ZADO-1210 file (C-alpha; in nm, 4 decimals, padded with zeros to 6 digits):
<atoms>
<atom x="03.7245" y="-09.0770" z="02.3650" code="MET" pos="1"/>
<atom x="03.4994" y="-09.0355" z="02.0601" code="VAL" pos="2"/>
<atom x="03.2243" y="-09.2355" z="02.2260" code="GLN" pos="3"/>
<atom x="03.2529" y="-09.0205" z="02.5398" code="ARG" pos="4"/>
<atom x="03.2199" y="-08.6978" z="02.3379" code="ARG" pos="5"/>
<atom x="02.9130" y="-08.8314" z="02.1606" code="ALA" pos="6"/>
<atom x="02.7487" y="-08.9160" z="02.4928" code="GLN" pos="7"/>
<atom x="02.8206" y="-08.5670" z="02.6259" code="VAL" pos="8"/>
<atom x="02.6799" y="-08.4046" z="02.3075" code="PHE" pos="9"/>
<atom x="02.3529" y="-08.5995" z="02.3247" code="HIS" pos="10"/>
<atom x="02.3178" y="-08.5245" z="02.6944" code="ALA" pos="11"/>
<atom x="02.3615" y="-08.1503" z="02.6334" code="GLU" pos="12"/>
<atom x="02.1172" y="-08.1603" z="02.3370" code="PHE" pos="13"/>
<atom x="01.8495" y="-08.3375" z="02.5405" code="ASP" pos="14"/>
<atom x="01.8907" y="-08.0926" z="02.8247" code="ALA" pos="15"/>
<atom x="01.8513" y="-07.7877" z="02.5966" code="ARG" pos="16"/>
<atom x="01.5311" y="-07.8986" z="02.4251" code="VAL" pos="17"/>
<atom x="01.3805" y="-08.0485" z="02.7386" code="GLY" pos="18"/>
<atom x="01.2959" y="-08.3773" z="02.5675" code="ARG" pos="19"/>
<atom x="01.4510" y="-08.6747" z="02.7503" code="PRO" pos="20"/>
<atom x="01.3153" y="-08.9056" z="02.4780" code="ASP" pos="21"/>
<atom x="01.5148" y="-08.7497" z="02.1955" code="ASN" pos="22"/>
<atom x="01.7490" y="-09.0450" z="02.1897" code="ALA" pos="23"/>
<atom x="01.4587" y="-09.2613" z="02.0758" code="ALA" pos="24"/>
<atom x="01.3473" y="-08.9995" z="01.8211" code="MET" pos="25"/>
<atom x="01.6895" y="-08.9960" z="01.6568" code="ARG" pos="26"/>
<atom x="01.6592" y="-09.3577" z="01.5492" code="VAL" pos="27"/>
<atom x="01.3113" y="-09.3506" z="01.3848" code="ILE" pos="28"/>
<atom x="01.3525" y="-09.5502" z="01.0605" code="PRO" pos="29"/>
<atom x="01.2688" y="-09.3695" z="00.7377" code="LEU" pos="30"/>
<atom x="00.9938" y="-09.6224" z="00.6610" code="ALA" pos="31"/>
<atom x="00.8381" y="-09.5613" z="01.0024" code="GLY" pos="32"/>
<atom x="00.8420" y="-09.1859" z="00.9475" code="LEU" pos="33"/>
<atom x="00.6715" y="-09.2268" z="00.6088" code="ALA" pos="34"/>
<atom x="00.4071" y="-09.4419" z="00.7721" code="GLY" pos="35"/>
<atom x="00.3350" y="-09.1713" z="01.0285" code="LEU" pos="36"/>
<atom x="00.3004" y="-08.9081" z="00.7552" code="LEU" pos="37"/>
<atom x="00.0638" y="-09.1279" z="00.5521" code="ILE" pos="38"/>
<atom x="-00.1485" y="-09.2042" z="00.8574" code="ALA" pos="39"/>
<atom x="-00.1792" y="-08.8329" z="00.9315" code="ALA" pos="40"/>
<atom x="-00.2853" y="-08.7604" z="00.5735" code="ALA" pos="41"/>
<atom x="-00.5503" y="-09.0358" z="00.5470" code="LEU" pos="42"/>
<atom x="-00.8356" y="-08.8413" z="00.7162" code="PRO" pos="43"/>
<atom x="-00.7951" y="-08.5502" z="00.4741" code="ALA" pos="44"/>
<atom x="-00.7819" y="-08.7851" z="00.1762" code="LEU" pos="45"/>
<atom x="-01.0975" y="-08.9604" z="00.2896" code="ALA" pos="46"/>
<atom x="-01.2832" y="-08.6293" z="00.3073" code="GLN" pos="47"/>
<atom x="-01.1827" y="-08.5231" z="-00.0441" code="THR" pos="48"/>
<atom x="-01.2027" y="-08.8570" z="-00.2213" code="SER" pos="49"/>
<atom x="-01.4545" y="-08.8702" z="-00.5112" code="PRO" pos="50"/>
<atom x="-01.5656" y="-09.2092" z="-00.3838" code="LEU" pos="51"/>
<atom x="-01.7156" y="-09.0385" z="-00.0779" code="ASN" pos="52"/>
<atom x="-01.9003" y="-08.7752" z="-00.2802" code="ALA" pos="53"/>
<atom x="-02.2748" y="-08.8283" z="-00.2816" code="SER" pos="54"/>
<atom x="-02.4462" y="-08.8368" z="-00.6206" code="PRO" pos="55"/>
<atom x="-02.6731" y="-08.5592" z="-00.7283" code="MET" pos="56"/>
<atom x="-02.9994" y="-08.6182" z="-00.5463" code="THR" pos="57"/>
<atom x="-03.3463" y="-08.5701" z="-00.6904" code="ALA" pos="58"/>
<atom x="-03.5896" y="-08.3017" z="-00.5795" code="VAL" pos="59"/>
<atom x="-03.7800" y="-08.4779" z="-00.2981" code="PRO" pos="60"/>
<atom x="-04.1534" y="-08.4143" z="-00.3277" code="LEU" pos="61"/>
<atom x="-04.3879" y="-08.4398" z="-00.0313" code="GLY" pos="62"/>
<atom x="-04.6171" y="-08.7323" z="00.0466" code="PRO" pos="63"/>
<atom x="-04.9022" y="-08.5780" z="-00.1534" code="ASN" pos="64"/>
<atom x="-04.7542" y="-08.3597" z="-00.4311" code="PRO" pos="65"/>
<atom x="-04.9856" y="-08.1620" z="-00.6541" code="SER" pos="66"/>
<atom x="-04.9862" y="-08.1932" z="-01.0300" code="GLU" pos="67"/>
<atom x="-04.8306" y="-07.8457" z="-01.0502" code="CYS" pos="68"/>
<atom x="-04.5426" y="-07.9518" z="-00.8244" code="GLU" pos="69"/>
<atom x="-04.4855" y="-08.2673" z="-01.0273" code="ILE" pos="70"/>
<atom x="-04.4855" y="-08.0722" z="-01.3515" code="GLN" pos="71"/>
<atom x="-04.2355" y="-07.8210" z="-01.2138" code="ALA" pos="72"/>
<atom x="-04.0101" y="-08.1025" z="-01.0934" code="ALA" pos="73"/>
<atom x="-04.0171" y="-08.3114" z="-01.4116" code="LEU" pos="74"/>
<atom x="-04.0479" y="-08.0425" z="-01.6800" code="LEU" pos="75"/>
<atom x="-03.8727" y="-07.7505" z="-01.5113" code="GLY" pos="76"/>
<atom x="-04.1673" y="-07.5130" z="-01.4751" code="VAL" pos="77"/>
<atom x="-04.5359" y="-07.5480" z="-01.3910" code="ALA" pos="78"/>
<atom x="-04.7913" y="-07.5033" z="-01.6669" code="GLY" pos="79"/>
<atom x="-05.0911" y="-07.2704" z="-01.7142" code="PRO" pos="80"/>
<atom x="-05.3280" y="-07.2472" z="-01.4206" code="GLY" pos="81"/>
<atom x="-05.0526" y="-07.3223" z="-01.1684" code="CYS" pos="82"/>
<atom x="-04.9050" y="-07.0721" z="-00.9262" code="PRO" pos="83"/>
<atom x="-04.5622" y="-06.9415" z="-01.0259" code="PRO" pos="84"/>
<atom x="-04.3574" y="-07.2399" z="-00.9209" code="LEU" pos="85"/>
<atom x="-04.0097" y="-07.3267" z="-01.0327" code="ARG" pos="86"/>
<atom x="-03.7989" y="-07.5959" z="-00.8711" code="MET" pos="87"/>
<atom x="-03.4566" y="-07.4912" z="-00.7505" code="GLN" pos="88"/>
<atom x="-03.1944" y="-07.7139" z="-00.9074" code="ARG" pos="89"/>
<atom x="-02.8170" y="-07.7308" z="-00.8793" code="PRO" pos="90"/>
<atom x="-02.6445" y="-07.4917" z="-01.1139" code="ALA" pos="91"/>
<atom x="-02.4752" y="-07.6435" z="-01.4137" code="ALA" pos="92"/>
<atom x="-02.1016" y="-07.6861" z="-01.3634" code="PRO" pos="93"/>
<atom x="-01.8932" y="-07.4135" z="-01.5326" code="PRO" pos="94"/>
<atom x="-01.7196" y="-07.5140" z="-01.8556" code="PRO" pos="95"/>
<atom x="-01.3629" y="-07.6258" z="-01.8198" code="ALA" pos="96"/>
<atom x="-01.1081" y="-07.3545" z="-01.8959" code="VAL" pos="97"/>
<atom x="-00.8485" y="-07.4806" z="-02.1399" code="LEU" pos="98"/>
<atom x="-00.5144" y="-07.3098" z="-02.2049" code="PRO" pos="99"/>
<atom x="-00.4789" y="-07.1378" z="-02.5439" code="PRO" pos="100"/>
<atom x="-00.3629" y="-07.3649" z="-02.8192" code="ALA" pos="101"/>
<atom x="00.0043" y="-07.3428" z="-02.9051" code="VAL" pos="102"/>
<atom x="00.0429" y="-07.1882" z="-03.2528" code="VAL" pos="103"/>
<atom x="00.3400" y="-07.3110" z="-03.4601" code="PRO" pos="104"/>
<atom x="00.5883" y="-07.0283" z="-03.5292" code="PRO" pos="105"/>
<atom x="00.5517" y="-07.0573" z="-03.9083" code="LEU" pos="106"/>
<atom x="00.1725" y="-07.0304" z="-03.8991" code="ALA" pos="107"/>
<atom x="00.1865" y="-06.7341" z="-03.6621" code="ALA" pos="108"/>
<atom x="00.4279" y="-06.5532" z="-03.8914" code="ALA" pos="109"/>
<atom x="00.1974" y="-06.5685" z="-04.1944" code="LYS" pos="110"/>
<atom x="00.0237" y="-06.2376" z="-04.2705" code="PRO" pos="111"/>
<atom x="-00.3400" y="-06.2407" z="-04.1681" code="GLY" pos="112"/>
<atom x="-00.3143" y="-06.5779" z="-03.9941" code="ALA" pos="113"/>
<atom x="-00.5662" y="-06.6272" z="-03.7101" code="ILE" pos="114"/>
<atom x="-00.4331" y="-06.8242" z="-03.4130" code="PRO" pos="115"/>
<atom x="-00.6319" y="-07.1407" z="-03.3542" code="ALA" pos="116"/>
<atom x="-00.8155" y="-07.1577" z="-03.0235" code="GLN" pos="117"/>
<atom x="-00.9456" y="-07.4746" z="-02.8603" code="ALA" pos="118"/>
<atom x="-01.3225" y="-07.4608" z="-02.8044" code="ALA" pos="119"/>
<atom x="-01.4262" y="-07.4938" z="-02.4395" code="ALA" pos="120"/>
<atom x="-01.6756" y="-07.7765" z="-02.3741" code="PRO" pos="121"/>
<atom x="-02.0343" y="-07.6716" z="-02.3166" code="VAL" pos="122"/>
<atom x="-02.1651" y="-07.7490" z="-01.9667" code="ALA" pos="123"/>
<atom x="-02.4605" y="-07.9881" z="-01.9493" code="ALA" pos="124"/>
<atom x="-02.7885" y="-07.8393" z="-01.8236" code="PRO" pos="125"/>
<atom x="-02.9080" y="-07.9325" z="-01.4745" code="PRO" pos="126"/>
<atom x="-03.0862" y="-08.2656" z="-01.4624" code="GLU" pos="127"/>
<atom x="-03.4621" y="-08.2732" z="-01.4072" code="LEU" pos="128"/>
<atom x="-03.5212" y="-08.5455" z="-01.1510" code="LYS" pos="129"/>
<atom x="-03.7841" y="-08.5890" z="-00.8788" code="ALA" pos="130"/>
<atom x="-03.8220" y="-08.8384" z="-00.5943" code="ALA" pos="131"/>
<atom x="-04.1657" y="-08.9791" z="-00.5082" code="PHE" pos="132"/>
<atom x="-04.2695" y="-09.1801" z="-00.2069" code="ARG" pos="133"/>
<atom x="-04.4371" y="-09.4764" z="-00.3744" code="VAL" pos="134"/>
<atom x="-04.5643" y="-09.7362" z="-00.1274" code="GLU" pos="135"/>
<atom x="-04.5522" y="-10.1077" z="-00.2074" code="PHE" pos="136"/>
<atom x="-04.6637" y="-10.4135" z="-00.0193" code="ASP" pos="137"/>
<atom x="-04.3883" y="-10.5544" z="00.2027" code="PHE" pos="138"/>
<atom x="-04.1130" y="-10.7171" z="-00.0052" code="ASN" pos="139"/>
<atom x="-04.3445" y="-10.7081" z="-00.3072" code="ALA" pos="140"/>
<atom x="-04.4174" y="-10.5039" z="-00.6193" code="THR" pos="141"/>
<atom x="-04.7892" y="-10.4371" z="-00.5664" code="ALA" pos="142"/>
<atom x="-04.8438" y="-10.0589" z="-00.5612" code="ILE" pos="143"/>
<atom x="-05.0675" y="-09.9439" z="-00.2782" code="ARG" pos="144"/>
<atom x="-05.3792" y="-09.7415" z="-00.3537" code="SER" pos="145"/>
<atom x="-05.2525" y="-09.4193" z="-00.1934" code="GLU" pos="146"/>
<atom x="-04.9504" y="-09.4250" z="-00.4228" code="SER" pos="147"/>
<atom x="-05.1562" y="-09.4888" z="-00.7338" code="ARG" pos="148"/>
<atom x="-05.3110" y="-09.1453" z="-00.6842" code="VAL" pos="149"/>
<atom x="-04.9635" y="-08.9910" z="-00.7061" code="ILE" pos="150"/>
<atom x="-04.8768" y="-09.1936" z="-01.0149" code="LEU" pos="151"/>
<atom x="-05.2037" y="-09.0803" z="-01.1743" code="ASP" pos="152"/>
<atom x="-05.0816" y="-08.7213" z="-01.1377" code="ARG" pos="153"/>
<atom x="-04.7422" y="-08.8171" z="-01.2764" code="VAL" pos="154"/>
<atom x="-04.9161" y="-08.9691" z="-01.5777" code="ALA" pos="155"/>
<atom x="-05.1189" y="-08.6511" z="-01.6283" code="ALA" pos="156"/>
<atom x="-04.7947" y="-08.4526" z="-01.6460" code="VAL" pos="157"/>
<atom x="-04.6343" y="-08.7032" z="-01.8847" code="MET" pos="158"/>
<atom x="-04.9328" y="-08.6913" z="-02.1209" code="THR" pos="159"/>
<atom x="-04.9757" y="-08.3123" z="-02.1079" code="ALA" pos="160"/>
<atom x="-04.8936" y="-08.1169" z="-02.4269" code="PRO" pos="161"/>
<atom x="-04.6006" y="-07.9511" z="-02.2482" code="ALA" pos="162"/>
<atom x="-04.4295" y="-08.2897" z="-02.2104" code="ALA" pos="163"/>
<atom x="-04.4470" y="-08.3667" z="-02.5802" code="GLY" pos="164"/>
<atom x="-04.2575" y="-08.6875" z="-02.6506" code="SER" pos="165"/>
<atom x="-04.0223" y="-08.6503" z="-02.3553" code="THR" pos="166"/>
<atom x="-03.8794" y="-08.9791" z="-02.2331" code="ARG" pos="167"/>
<atom x="-03.8428" y="-09.0675" z="-01.8646" code="PHE" pos="168"/>
<atom x="-03.6449" y="-09.3145" z="-01.6581" code="ARG" pos="169"/>
<atom x="-03.8073" y="-09.4695" z="-01.3508" code="VAL" pos="170"/>
<atom x="-03.5487" y="-09.5617" z="-01.0859" code="VAL" pos="171"/>
<atom x="-03.6328" y="-09.7745" z="-00.7826" code="GLY" pos="172"/>
<atom x="-03.4548" y="-09.7330" z="-00.4475" code="HIS" pos="173"/>
<atom x="-03.4719" y="-09.9254" z="-00.1202" code="THR" pos="174"/>
<atom x="-03.3500" y="-09.8726" z="00.2342" code="ASP" pos="175"/>
<atom x="-03.0504" y="-10.0590" z="00.3764" code="ALA" pos="176"/>
<atom x="-03.2475" y="-10.3409" z="00.5396" code="VAL" pos="177"/>
<atom x="-03.1364" y="-10.6678" z="00.3861" code="GLY" pos="178"/>
<atom x="-02.8613" y="-10.7600" z="00.1438" code="GLY" pos="179"/>
<atom x="-02.7417" y="-10.5577" z="-00.1519" code="ASP" pos="180"/>
<atom x="-02.8307" y="-10.8156" z="-00.4185" code="ALA" pos="181"/>
<atom x="-03.1833" y="-10.8688" z="-00.2855" code="ALA" pos="182"/>
<atom x="-03.2497" y="-10.4947" z="-00.2587" code="ASN" pos="183"/>
<atom x="-03.1149" y="-10.4329" z="-00.6068" code="LEU" pos="184"/>
<atom x="-03.3441" y="-10.6955" z="-00.7582" code="ALA" pos="185"/>
<atom x="-03.6436" y="-10.5680" z="-00.5598" code="LEU" pos="186"/>
<atom x="-03.5839" y="-10.2078" z="-00.6680" code="SER" pos="187"/>
<atom x="-03.5679" y="-10.3138" z="-01.0332" code="GLU" pos="188"/>
<atom x="-03.8961" y="-10.5065" z="-01.0063" code="ARG" pos="189"/>
<atom x="-04.0678" y="-10.2119" z="-00.8400" code="ARG" pos="190"/>
<atom x="-03.9458" y="-09.9720" z="-01.1084" code="ALA" pos="191"/>
<atom x="-04.0856" y="-10.2094" z="-01.3704" code="LEU" pos="192"/>
<atom x="-04.4159" y="-10.2191" z="-01.1785" code="ALA" pos="193"/>
<atom x="-04.4406" y="-09.8389" z="-01.1951" code="VAL" pos="194"/>
<atom x="-04.3678" y="-09.8431" z="-01.5684" code="VAL" pos="195"/>
<atom x="-04.6324" y="-10.1132" z="-01.6169" code="ALA" pos="196"/>
<atom x="-04.8860" y="-09.9037" z="-01.4261" code="TYR" pos="197"/>
<atom x="-04.8155" y="-09.5913" z="-01.6338" code="LEU" pos="198"/>
<atom x="-04.8308" y="-09.7771" z="-01.9649" code="THR" pos="199"/>
<atom x="-05.1225" y="-10.0046" z="-01.8737" code="GLY" pos="200"/>
<atom x="-05.3535" y="-09.7609" z="-01.6944" code="HIS" pos="201"/>
<atom x="-05.2627" y="-09.4365" z="-01.8722" code="HIS" pos="202"/>
<atom x="-05.1509" y="-09.5635" z="-02.2128" code="HIS" pos="203"/>
<atom x="-04.8167" y="-09.3867" z="-02.2093" code="ILE" pos="204"/>
<atom x="-04.6051" y="-09.5186" z="-02.4953" code="ALA" pos="205"/>
<atom x="-04.3658" y="-09.7843" z="-02.3733" code="ALA" pos="206"/>
<atom x="-04.0774" y="-09.6339" z="-02.5713" code="ASN" pos="207"/>
<atom x="-04.1024" y="-09.3198" z="-02.3576" code="ARG" pos="208"/>
<atom x="-04.0307" y="-09.5064" z="-02.0350" code="LEU" pos="209"/>
<atom x="-03.7454" y="-09.7172" z="-01.9067" code="GLU" pos="210"/>
<atom x="-03.6855" y="-09.8780" z="-01.5681" code="ALA" pos="211"/>
<atom x="-03.3790" y="-09.9373" z="-01.3544" code="SER" pos="212"/>
<atom x="-03.3010" y="-10.0142" z="-00.9920" code="GLY" pos="213"/>
<atom x="-03.0320" y="-09.8897" z="-00.7561" code="ARG" pos="214"/>
<atom x="-03.1258" y="-10.0864" z="-00.4475" code="GLY" pos="215"/>
<atom x="-02.9697" y="-09.9343" z="-00.1364" code="MET" pos="216"/>
<atom x="-02.6702" y="-09.7878" z="-00.3202" code="ARG" pos="217"/>
<atom x="-02.7945" y="-09.4262" z="-00.3297" code="GLU" pos="218"/>
<atom x="-02.9647" y="-09.3609" z="00.0021" code="LEU" pos="219"/>
<atom x="-03.1544" y="-09.0338" z="00.0247" code="LEU" pos="220"/>
<atom x="-03.0630" y="-09.0179" z="00.3957" code="LEU" pos="221"/>
<atom x="-02.7221" y="-09.1851" z="00.4305" code="PRO" pos="222"/>
<atom x="-02.7088" y="-09.1103" z="00.8036" code="ASP" pos="223"/>
<atom x="-03.0451" y="-09.2902" z="00.8471" code="GLN" pos="224"/>
<atom x="-03.0060" y="-09.6002" z="00.6290" code="PRO" pos="225"/>
<atom x="-03.3293" y="-09.7670" z="00.7457" code="THR" pos="226"/>
<atom x="-03.5498" y="-09.4567" z="00.7164" code="ALA" pos="227"/>
<atom x="-03.8670" y="-09.4865" z="00.5101" code="ALA" pos="228"/>
<atom x="-03.7627" y="-09.1879" z="00.2973" code="ALA" pos="229"/>
<atom x="-03.4956" y="-09.4056" z="00.1367" code="ASN" pos="230"/>
<atom x="-03.7681" y="-09.6311" z="-00.0072" code="ARG" pos="231"/>
<atom x="-03.8613" y="-09.4177" z="-00.3039" code="ARG" pos="232"/>
<atom x="-03.9025" y="-09.4026" z="-00.6789" code="VAL" pos="233"/>
<atom x="-03.7177" y="-09.1373" z="-00.8749" code="GLU" pos="234"/>
<atom x="-03.8262" y="-09.0209" z="-01.2200" code="ILE" pos="235"/>
<atom x="-03.5659" y="-08.8632" z="-01.4459" code="VAL" pos="236"/>
<atom x="-03.6378" y="-08.6469" z="-01.7497" code="ASN" pos="237"/>
<atom x="-03.4305" y="-08.7917" z="-02.0361" code="LEU" pos="238"/>
<atom x="-03.5352" y="-08.5359" z="-02.2976" code="GLY" pos="239"/>
<atom x="-03.6897" y="-08.6159" z="-02.6335" code="GLU" pos="240"/>
</atoms>
């Protein structure tokens, strides 16, 4: 009798909601339901994950940047004799807002006591960083003549009075052709070649320059991994 009533109840329920497959839905295991919920949430998590966030990119300069453009990119503003030119850079992140510090009751009750407040951290200024298209021989570190002209202008900016004793980091990048280890090593050697050119030909103090390579790990055009624009040298202002 009980079994018959249960069959009638399920038949009436299925007829009301118009879902003949409700009998199967009633027996979804809890683990299976959790799996469905997690699978539905994965696309949203992938979009908001910090691992998918692209790093701050450098200001990409054209194939033949002027000395004024280079100075604006590396020092923040062009010098005398240049047109009013200021590179647009990402705004500094706002300082974190911390809740007021909790004041102990005894200290707050003292006459003239000033509640202690936690100091908010100061936001770092925007980074001065520019990307240059520096051409090298295929799979080599020899700088081509057309790129030496650009590096000559970079050296003029680095040795100008406005630069003072500012230090710079030269970062090599490659496209995604080839393996990660090979591209990383090649980008490091090319960054060292640029540093050697600046110190050897323009007598920039070696302690003002450092070199590093990122290989294909920070593509300028991630949707075009083999594009020539990814093969670049970035120069970062490290301050004095």
